Backbone bond lengths (Angstrom), bond angles and torsions (degrees), N, CA, C in turn:
res aa  C-N    CA-C-N  psi(-1)  N-CA   C-N-CA  omega(-1)  CA-C   N-CA-C  phi
1 M - - - 1.406 - - 1.510 113.43 -
2 H 1.354 117.00 130.12 1.426 119.91 -178.61 1.451 112.13 -81.67
3 F 1.324 122.42 154.52 1.463 127.76 178.38 1.548 108.94 -61.01
4 S 1.275 118.45 -35.42 1.490 118.24 -175.40 1.536 111.78 -73.38
5 Q 1.397 118.82 -13.19 1.375 120.50 179.33 1.460 115.36 -72.48
6 L 1.371 116.98 -12.38 1.450 122.98 171.17 1.523 115.42 -59.12
7 A 1.369 113.31 -23.54 1.425 118.22 -172.44 1.534 109.64 -73.66
8 V 1.347 117.10 -24.66 1.497 118.70 176.59 1.508 113.52 -110.30
9 S 1.267 118.86 7.64 1.424 122.01 179.66 1.595 110.39 -73.60
10 P 1.242 116.41 121.87 1.535 115.78 -175.40 1.527 110.16 -65.14
11 V 1.211 121.91 -38.41 1.544 120.31 -179.24 1.497 110.97 -63.55
12 Y 1.307 116.09 -42.80 1.432 120.37 -177.48 1.609 110.56 -71.43
13 I 1.339 116.88 -32.11 1.447 119.85 173.70 1.597 109.42 -63.81
14 I 1.361 114.59 -43.09 1.487 114.41 178.90 1.502 113.31 -67.60
15 V 1.440 118.94 -37.86 1.402 119.93 173.98 1.527 110.24 -57.31
16 T 1.285 118.43 -44.71 1.470 121.06 -175.55 1.488 110.18 -67.77
17 I 1.346 120.37 -36.22 1.473 118.75 176.20 1.492 112.32 -66.25
18 L 1.414 114.24 -37.13 1.449 119.82 177.71 1.554 109.96 -61.56
19 C 1.322 116.47 -43.75 1.422 122.44 178.60 1.530 115.53 -59.48
20 I 1.408 110.39 -42.63 1.475 115.34 172.28 1.535 113.39 -59.85
21 G 1.302 114.37 -40.17 1.458 119.43 -177.23 1.575 107.77 -67.74
22 Y 1.271 114.12 -42.25 1.448 117.87 179.55 1.494 111.99 -57.72
23 L 1.377 117.10 -41.12 1.468 120.55 178.99 1.551 110.77 -71.73
24 I 1.245 115.51 -33.23 1.541 117.46 -178.87 1.509 110.34 -72.18
25 F 1.355 116.23 -54.06 1.486 121.62 -173.31 1.529 116.84 -70.92
26 L 1.383 113.93 -30.86 1.377 116.59 -178.63 1.566 115.79 -110.98
27 R 1.354 111.11 35.54 1.479 116.19 -171.11 1.619 106.20 -78.75
28 E 1.263 122.83 -16.24 1.439 123.01 -178.93 1.535 114.67 -99.01
29 D 1.284 120.72 -12.98 1.432 126.29 174.51 1.520 113.61 -70.96
30 K 1.264 114.60 148.83 1.450 119.61 178.35 1.580 110.38 -127.08
31 G 1.287 114.94 154.94 1.428 118.78 177.31 1.559 112.14 144.27
32 C 1.260 114.95 168.37 1.480 121.17 -175.86 1.482 109.42 -67.89
33 Y 1.341 120.03 -46.40 1.508 121.28 -173.42 1.603 107.31 -73.10
34 I 1.321 116.32 -34.78 1.406 120.14 175.89 1.631 108.46 -57.39
35 F 1.350 112.20 -46.95 1.478 117.43 -171.90 1.545 106.94 -68.50
36 I 1.342 118.17 -38.12 1.433 118.10 179.21 1.553 110.48 -67.96
37 G 1.267 117.05 -33.37 1.514 122.26 175.74 1.517 108.03 -66.14
38 R 1.296 122.16 -40.94 1.460 124.19 175.84 1.467 111.84 -63.44
39 I 1.328 120.46 -41.67 1.427 119.92 -178.86 1.602 107.05 -66.02
40 Y 1.363 117.26 -41.52 1.475 121.55 -179.32 1.525 108.57 -63.79
41 S 1.272 116.98 -40.41 1.545 118.78 -179.59 1.464 111.12 -69.26
42 I 1.325 119.62 -40.81 1.384 124.21 174.96 1.548 114.03 -58.49
43 L 1.293 115.29 -45.34 1.441 123.92 -178.88 1.509 110.25 -65.32
44 H 1.383 118.09 -40.88 1.440 118.17 178.49 1.496 109.44 -71.46
45 I 1.317 122.40 -34.99 1.494 119.05 178.82 1.527 109.52 -68.68
46 A 1.368 116.83 -40.01 1.473 116.99 177.12 1.516 114.50 -62.03
47 I 1.344 117.86 -36.49 1.438 121.83 179.09 1.561 111.33 -67.16
48 Y 1.374 110.79 -40.96 1.478 115.00 177.34 1.501 112.71 -64.63
49 L 1.400 116.92 -41.37 1.465 118.52 -177.26 1.574 107.91 -68.55
50 F 1.315 115.13 -34.17 1.492 116.44 179.00 1.615 108.15 -67.61
51 A 1.313 116.46 -43.53 1.450 120.50 179.40 1.501 109.23 -61.42
52 L 1.359 118.71 -42.33 1.415 122.79 -179.43 1.592 111.03 -63.06
53 Y 1.318 114.11 -38.01 1.420 121.09 177.65 1.504 109.66 -62.04
54 L 1.355 119.32 -45.36 1.440 123.32 -173.35 1.567 103.35 -75.86
55 Y 1.269 123.61 -31.10 1.408 124.78 179.86 1.572 109.91 -66.15
56 I 1.311 114.75 -41.00 1.541 121.72 -179.51 1.547 109.92 -70.40
57 I 1.313 118.69 -44.50 1.422 116.42 177.90 1.549 116.41 -79.37
58 G 1.243 115.50 -11.81 1.501 123.76 172.30 1.477 112.25 87.12
59 N 1.369 123.44 15.82 1.328 127.24 179.86 1.532 113.92 -78.43
60 N 1.307 123.83 121.92 1.378 120.50 -175.91 1.563 110.27 -108.78
61 L 1.310 118.84 97.60 1.402 120.47 -174.88 1.612 104.42 -85.78
């Protein structure tokens, strides 16, 4: 499986949508667990954007 195939994987798209929702709905909460969840969400979104970029340019790592 190539890294760029994450861009079209249905499970990873759902996880990315849930991470965006987590960042939107819990933006005013504070705490250690919320902060760890934000880092996790940002990491997943960054990985998805990178995979989408690779999918668009056609590079298969």
